[in-house]
C-alpha positions in Angstrom: 0.9 -20.7 -7.3 4.2 -19.2 -6.2 7.7 -18.9 -7.7 9.1 -21.9 -9.8 12.6 -22.8 -9.6 13.1 -23.4 -13.5 16.7 -23.8 -13.4 17.8 -25.6 -9.9 21.4 -25.9 -10.6 21.6 -22.0 -10.9 18.7 -21.0 -8.6 18.1 -21.2 -4.9 16.7 -19.3 -2.0 19.1 -17.2 0.2 18.3 -15.3 3.7 17.4 -11.6 2.6 18.7 -8.2 3.5 16.4 -6.2 1.3 15.1 -3.3 2.9 11.4 -4.1 2.9 10.9 -7.4 4.4 10.9 -11.1 3.3 12.7 -14.2 4.8 14.2 -15.0 2.1 15.6 -13.7 -1.8 16.1 -15.7 -4.6 19.8 -16.4 -5.8 20.9 -16.7 -9.2 24.5 -17.9 -10.3 25.4 -15.6 -13.2 28.2 -15.7 -15.7 29.9 -13.6 -18.1 31.0 -16.6 -20.6 28.0 -18.4 -21.0 24.2 -17.8 -20.8 22.5 -21.1 -21.3 18.7 -21.9 -20.4 20.0 -24.4 -17.8 23.2 -26.7 -18.0 20.9 -29.7 -17.9 19.2 -28.3 -21.0 22.0 -26.4 -22.8 25.3 -27.9 -22.0 27.1 -26.4 -24.8 25.9 -22.9 -23.1 25.4 -19.8 -25.5 23.2 -16.8 -25.4 19.8 -18.6 -25.2 17.4 -16.4 -23.0 17.5 -17.8 -19.7 15.0 -17.4 -17.0 16.0 -19.2 -14.1 12.6 -18.8 -12.2 9.2 -17.5 -12.9 6.1 -17.0 -11.5 2.5 -18.3 -13.4 -0.1 -16.0 -13.6 -3.3 -18.2 -14.5 -5.6 -15.4 -13.9 -4.3 -13.0 -16.9 -5.7 -12.9 -20.5 -4.7 -11.6 -23.8 -4.6 -7.9 -23.7 -4.2 -7.5 -19.8 -1.4 -5.0 -19.0 0.9 -6.5 -16.1 3.2 -4.4 -14.3 6.1 -5.5 -11.8 8.7 -4.3 -9.6 11.5 -5.9 -8.1 14.5 -5.4 -6.3 17.8 -6.9 -6.8 21.8 -6.3 -5.9 24.9 -8.1 -7.1 27.0 -10.0 -4.7 30.0 -10.2 -6.2 32.1 -13.4 -7.0 35.7 -14.6 -8.3 36.9 -13.5 -10.7 35.1 -10.0 -9.9 32.6 -9.2 -12.6 32.6 -5.7 -13.8 28.8 -5.6 -13.4 25.6 -7.4 -14.1 22.0 -7.2 -15.9 18.8 -8.5 -14.4 16.7 -9.6 -17.1 12.6 -10.2 -17.1 11.0 -12.1 -19.3 7.7 -12.9 -20.5 7.1 -16.8 -21.0 4.3 -19.2 -21.3 4.2 -22.6 -19.6 2.5 -25.4 -21.2 0.4 -28.4 -19.7 3.6 -30.3 -18.9 5.6 -27.2 -17.2 7.7 -26.7 -20.1 8.6 -23.1 -20.8 8.1 -21.1 -24.3 8.5 -17.7 -25.5 6.1 -15.6 -27.1 7.0 -14.1 -30.5 7.0 -10.5 -29.0 8.1 -9.3 -25.6 11.0 -11.9 -25.4 13.0 -9.4 -22.9 11.1 -6.7 -21.2 14.1 -4.9 -20.5 16.3 -4.9 -17.1 18.6 -2.8 -15.4 22.2 -2.9 -13.8 22.2 -3.7 -10.1 25.1 -3.2 -8.1 25.9 -4.3 -4.5 23.4 -2.2 -2.8 19.5 -3.1 -3.5 17.9 -1.1 -6.3 14.5 -1.2 -7.6 13.6 -2.1 -11.2 10.3 -1.6 -12.7 8.6 -3.1 -15.8 5.3 -3.7 -17.8 4.3 -6.2 -20.5 0.9 -6.3 -22.4 0.0 -10.4 -22.2 0.0 -11.9 -26.0 -2.2 -14.4 -27.3 -1.6 -17.3 -25.4 -1.1 -21.1 -27.1 -4.1 -23.6 -26.1 -3.1 -25.0 -22.7 -0.6 -22.3 -22.1 -0.3 -20.0 -18.8 1.2 -16.7 -18.8 4.4 -16.3 -16.5 7.0 -13.7 -15.7 10.6 -14.9 -15.5 13.8 -13.5 -14.5 17.5 -14.1 -15.3 20.7 -12.6 -14.6 24.0 -11.9 -16.6 27.5 -10.8 -15.4 30.0 -8.7 -17.5 33.9 -8.4 -17.8 34.9 -12.1 -17.3 33.9 -12.9 -14.0 30.9 -14.7 -12.2 28.9 -13.5 -9.6 25.5 -14.1 -7.7 22.6 -11.7 -8.3 19.7 -11.4 -5.6 16.3 -11.0 -6.0 13.6 -9.9 -3.6 10.4 -7.6 -2.8 8.7 -8.9 -6.2 5.4 -6.9 -6.7 3.0 -7.7 -9.5 0.0 -6.4 -10.4 -2.6 -6.6 -13.3 -4.3 -3.6 -14.5 -8.1 -3.3 -14.7 -10.9 -3.4 -12.4 -12.2 -6.4 -10.1 -10.2 -6.5 -7.0 -11.9 -6.2 -3.5 -10.8 -5.3 -0.1 -12.7 -6.4 2.9 -11.1 -3.9 5.4 -11.9 -3.0 8.8 -10.8 0.1 11.4 -12.0 2.1 14.3 -11.7 5.8 14.5 -10.6 6.5 18.0 -12.5 10.1 18.1 -15.9 8.2 17.2 -15.1 5.0 19.0 -17.0 4.1 22.1 -15.6 0.9 24.0 -18.4 0.0 25.8 -20.7 -0.5 22.8 -17.6 -1.5 20.7 -19.1 0.7 18.1 -18.4 4.2 16.8 -21.1 7.0 17.1 -22.5 8.3 13.7 -23.2 12.0 15.2 -22.0 13.5 11.6 -24.6 11.2 9.8 -27.4 11.9 12.1 -26.3 15.7 11.7 -26.6 15.5 7.9 -23.2 17.0 7.6 -21.4 14.1 5.6 -20.6 15.4 2.1 -22.5 13.2 -0.7 -19.3 13.6 -2.9 -15.9 12.6 -1.6 -14.1 15.3 0.4 -11.1 13.6 1.1 -8.6 14.3 -2.0 -7.4 17.3 -3.6 -9.0 18.2 -7.2 -6.0 17.2 -9.3 -5.4 13.9 -7.3 -8.9 12.8 -6.2 -8.0 9.2 -7.2 -5.8 7.4 -9.5 -7.5 6.7 -11.8 -9.6 9.8 -11.0 -12.6 8.8 -9.2 -15.0 11.2 -8.0 -17.0 8.8 -5.8 -20.4 9.6 -4.8 -22.6 8.1 -2.0 -25.4 6.0 -3.1 -29.1 6.9 -2.8 -30.4 5.9 0.7 -27.0 4.7 2.2 -26.9 7.8 4.6 -30.5 6.7 5.7 -29.3 3.3 7.5 -29.2 3.4 11.2 -27.9 0.8 13.6 -24.4 -0.9 13.3 -24.3 -0.5 9.6 -24.8 3.3 9.7 -22.1 5.5 7.8 -19.6 7.2 10.3 -17.7 9.2 7.7 -15.4 9.0 4.5 -12.2 7.0 4.6 -9.5 6.6 2.4 -7.8 3.3 0.9 -4.2 3.8 -0.8 -2.5 0.9 -2.8 1.4 1.2 -3.1 3.0 -0.8 -5.6 6.6 -1.8 -5.3 8.9 -0.2 -2.8 6.7 1.9 -0.6 8.8 4.7 0.3 10.0 6.2 -2.9 8.5 9.8 -2.8 6.7 11.4 -6.0 4.6 14.4 -6.3 1.2 14.7 -8.0 -0.6 17.6 -9.2 -1.3 21.0 -6.9 1.5 20.0 -4.5 -0.3 16.7 -3.4 2.3 14.5 -2.1 2.3 10.8 -2.5 4.4 7.8 -1.9 5.0 5.3 -5.1 1.2 5.4 -5.0 -0.5 2.9 -7.6 -4.3 4.0 -6.8 -6.7 5.5 -4.3 -10.0 4.8 -3.6 -12.3 7.0 -1.3 -14.6 4.6 0.7 -17.1 4.9 3.6 -16.7 3.4 7.2 -19.7 2.4 9.2 -20.3 2.4 13.0 -19.4 -1.6 13.4 -15.8 -0.7 11.7 -16.3 -2.0 8.3 -15.0 -0.4 5.2 -17.6 -0.2 2.4 -18.0 0.9 -1.2 -20.4 3.5 -2.3 -23.5 1.2 -2.0 -23.0 1.3 1.7 -22.6 -2.7 1.8 -19.9 -4.1 -0.6 -16.4 -4.5 0.0 -14.2 -1.7 -1.8 -13.9 -2.1 -5.5 -10.2 -1.3 -6.2 -8.7 -0.1 -9.5 -6.9 -3.2 -10.3 -7.6 -6.8 -11.5 -5.2 -8.3 -9.1 -1.8 -7.9 -7.7 0.2 -7.8 -4.5 0.1 -4.1 -2.9 0.7 -2.3 0.2 -2.7 -1.0 1.6 -3.1 2.2 3.5 -6.1 2.9 5.6 -6.3 6.8 6.2 -8.9 9.0 7.6 -8.5 13.0 7.3 -8.0 13.6 10.8 -6.8 10.2 12.1 -3.3 8.7 11.6 -3.3 6.4 8.8 -1.8 2.9 9.1 -0.1 0.6 6.4 0.0 -3.4 6.1 3.4 -4.7 7.3 3.7 -6.4 3.8 2.1 -6.4 0.5 -1.3 -7.8 0.5 -2.4 -10.4 -2.5 -5.5 -8.6 -4.0 -7.9 -10.3 -6.1 -11.8 -10.6 -6.9 -12.0 -12.6 -3.6 -12.1 -9.9 -1.0 -9.0 -9.5 0.8 -9.2 -9.0 4.6 -7.3 -6.4 6.4 -8.5 -5.7 9.5 -6.6 -2.8 11.5 -8.8 -3.3 14.7 -7.0 -6.8 15.3 -4.2 -6.8 17.5 -2.7 -9.4 15.8 -2.7 -8.1 12.3 0.9 -6.8 11.5 1.4 -3.2 10.4 4.3 -1.1 8.9 6.4 0.7 11.7 8.9 3.2 11.4 12.3 3.4 12.6 14.4 6.5 14.1 13.2 9.5 15.6 9.3 8.7 14.2 9.1 5.5 15.7 5.9 4.5 17.4 2.8 2.4 17.6 0.9 2.6 14.8 -2.4 2.2 16.7 -3.9 3.2 20.0 -4.6 0.3 22.3 -7.9 0.3 23.8 -8.7 -2.9 25.6 -8.2 -5.6 23.6 -8.9 -3.9 20.5 -6.8 -1.1 18.5 -8.2 2.2 17.3 -6.6 4.5 14.8 -5.1 7.5 16.7 -7.2 10.9 16.5 -5.9 14.4 16.2 -4.8 15.3 12.8 -6.4 18.7 12.3 -4.5 20.0 9.8 -4.8 19.3 6.0 -1.1 20.1 4.2 2.2 20.1 5.0 4.2 17.7 7.2 1.3 18.0 10.0 -0.8 15.8 7.6 1.2 12.9 9.0 1.6 13.7 12.7 -0.3 15.0 15.8 1.1 18.2 17.7 -0.2 19.7 20.4 2.6 22.6 20.5 5.2 24.3 17.9 4.8 25.3 14.3 1.7 23.6 12.6 0.3 22.0 15.7 -3.2 20.6 15.6 -4.6 22.6 18.9 -4.2 25.6 17.2 -6.4 24.6 14.1 -9.1 24.0 16.5 -8.9 27.3 17.8 -8.8 28.9 14.5 -11.7 27.2 13.3 -14.0 28.4 16.3 -12.8 32.0 15.6 -9.6 32.2 17.0 -10.2 34.6 20.1 -12.9 33.2 22.3 -11.9 29.8 23.6 -15.5 28.6 24.7 -17.2 29.5 21.0 -17.9 26.5 19.0 -18.7 25.9 15.4 -21.0 23.1 13.9 -20.6 21.2 10.6 -18.2 19.1 8.8 -14.7 20.3 9.8 -11.4 18.4 10.0 -10.7 20.0 13.3 -13.5 18.0 14.8 -11.3 15.2 15.7 -14.2 13.7 17.9 -16.6 13.4 14.9 -19.3 14.6 16.9 -20.2 17.4 14.4 -19.2 20.3 16.8 -15.8 21.9 17.0 -14.7 22.7 20.4 -11.8 24.0 22.3 -12.8 23.6 26.0 -15.7 22.1 27.9 -17.0 18.7 27.6 -16.2 16.8 24.6 -13.9 19.1 23.4 -11.6 18.5 20.5 -8.2 19.8 22.1 -8.1 17.3 25.0 -8.0 14.4 22.4 -5.1 15.9 20.7 -3.2 16.1 24.2 -4.2 12.4 24.9 -3.0 11.5 21.4 0.4 12.8 21.9 0.7 11.2 25.6 -1.1 13.4 27.9 1.7 14.7 29.7 4.5 16.3 27.6 2.9 18.7 25.5 5.9 19.0 23.2 5.7 15.4 22.5 4.5 14.4 18.8 2.6 11.5 17.5 3.8 10.3 14.0 1.8 8.2 11.4 3.5 4.9 10.9 3.4 5.3 7.0 6.7 5.9 5.3 
């Protein structure tokens, strides 16, 4: 339904300077002397709880846990305030559009923004709603020290915990992609080496919540366009996408809300364990950054959070028009490889740990070429090894360092093909 400007006298949109996208922020005129609901409703002023704008959440029910994160900053005013506080509220909206406050969770806490953007998290359990009411999250602000100011809000993320949201994602793995057929090869399936249980994540951080996905009976027997090529991983980030956190056994992630391991078909469709359904996600609804990763290809992330719900959300990374996140600075580069009119994920990420998990290198410390050589024995470059290996970057079931269809050449092509010291970086923060 979108954000509602409840207090239009004190709330408006303004061009955003927030670090993670969005053309506009919501601005609130805040004061340290009065804190009314709205001047038109409470001309006497006072300390009445005061959400200036709110977001209806018509799909939530009593007992649902709603998590939220937002960024805010204080734009100083005159006289200069000594500080400010941002306040999230649990509210309900009746059939006439009037705002009410539940008996519990009247304020959900808050924080003190400064002149630079900061992120503030919170959560609330939805109370029992009066008949005809819709639950909503409201936001307000207040300044201190006798001064007035404007507080900006942006990068709002809301997630309803649970299960039921679906993702309809597509990708091409460049190592297996055949442009003439507009399909990927399924050599790993035909060789019978695809593991029945997910091999993608460390044991201590397989999924959040812990998953243990296994392929459904008969799925690996399917042939044709819907044949399974390999496992693939979907990661959801909630809120600011580049805050570093660390999970068990040294597994590093970034503000991750959930991970689901899934399957990718020859035609690029990413499906659940039954081999046909869109991927079931461990949330009821919400807006999250969506990342698609394969263990020896560089992952990609949506340019903005996607609205996820029971109606499958489309995220087609093959399409040139699909906007993806891009790094800045020394690690800038195209997120995908251009192949004719389509786009593929960069192949060649042969290492499984350390910084090399998010780049492709041909030379230097932790380079991917050495991993291919190591897996074939490390001394005889013409040797090969068959099976399910991360160094098998063309996904044909055989690790090769030299000769036809070798894996080393793909690594060189991914970094550009001419300067062996070049590095291809994953465009995911």
